[in-house]
C-alpha positions, 0 to 999 in steps of 0.5 A: 093708546090711552097711556104714555106708558108701555104696559109690557116692559121693553128691554134695552140692550144697554145696561150694567150690573155687578155683584160680589161673593165668596167661592171656597173662602176667596171673594170675587167681584163680577162686573157685566156690561151690555151694549146693543148688537145685532146678535149675541156676542159674549166676551168673558174674562175669568181668573185662572182658577175659575176658567173651567166654569166658562162653558156653563157661564156662557150657556147661562148668559145666552139663555137670560140675555138673548141679544147684545154685546156682553162683556163680563169680568170676574176678578179676585178680591184681595184683603189688604189688611191680611199680609198673607192674602197675596203671593207672587206665583214664582213658578208662573213668573219663571215660565213667563220670563222664559217665554219672553226671553225666547221671544226676544231671541227669536225676534232679535230684540236686544233689550231683555225682559224686565219686571215691568214686562212680567207685571203685565202678565195675567195671574202673576199675583194670587190669593194665598187661599182659593187660588188653585184651579177648581173643577168645573162643578165646583167653579160653576156652583160657586160662581153661578149665584154671583153671576145671577145677582149681577145679571139681575142687576143688569136686566133691571137697568135694561128694563129701566132704560127700555121703559124710557125708550118705549115712551120716546118711541110712542111719542114719535109714533104720535108725531108720525100719525099727525104727519100722516093726517097732514099729508091726507089733508094736503092730498085732498087740497091738491085733488080739489085744486087740480081740476081748476088749474087744469081747466085754466091751463087748457083755456089758456092754450085754446085762447093762445091758438085761437081755436075755432068755436065750432070745436065745441070748446066746452065739450072739449075741455070737459073731455080733456079734464076727465082724461087728465083727472083719470090719469092723475088719480092713477099716477098720483093718488097716495091714499093707499100708501097713507092707509098702509102707513097708518096700519104699520104704525098700529102694528108698531105700537101693538108690538111695543106691548108684546112679551119677549124680544121685539127689536128685530120685528120693530126693525122690519116694520120700520123698513115697511114704513120707509118703503111706503113713505118713499112711494108716497114721496114719488107721488107727491103733488106739491112742494108742501107735501114733499116737505112733509114727506122729508120730515117723516123720513127723518122721524123714521130714521130717528125711530130706527136709531132708537129701536136698534137698542131694543132687545 
């Protein structure tokens, strides 16, 4: 790859966005937080008067965010300079108190509900204007532009973090390519040294048991060498795994340039990389090769951890 930058923006699943706006004269603040998740999980908290907008709101988030654990909170803003800006919903307070008292009697609790208990109940305080529950159409038409602005802010952060993730992933891929080349050289080294070691081993055995010369020692050694080398090639050659591993690295890097969600595809490719290096490790012909295999496994685990945060 000619550049350390990923040309197609990668979206992280981590981000934060917020915005403010007015709906029928009342100001609201929207805050959105996104964390990584295997699927899309949406948690929404709306003021009572905007609760009818929840269904279209969820549909909008589903369409724009795709994957991740999303927490969205909409809260009504109060102007402290306006003495009539807030009011206690007395009727709602009475209902809460009656329900708490009924719960107390049903459970046998002696302590009566207090003001502190009531203050923990939602929507007890409301703005003097705009606090009446709105129809689904009015609530969503007023809320949607504020949601779009907060979503844009969140996606911008996702893009920034995704770009940084992409650079990190490319650096890890480059390190894995270097490791594979090292393993290929070690394989060649082991293959060149094995016939010499095998010949020395056979000669030591024949010398130990004083094999008669009429056995045609040289011919026997060459025949045995050929058999052992053929068996070694069948059981321990790792060239096929090295080629497939390099191919998966190419595919991984190509996927980083693709548009749309790529997180699940990267996860699949990492599983394939893990499978190849496990097979290669089982065939390792030296402690030096085994040591490099362990290092590659650690790097793959790091890649998997990083890619879990990609949409």
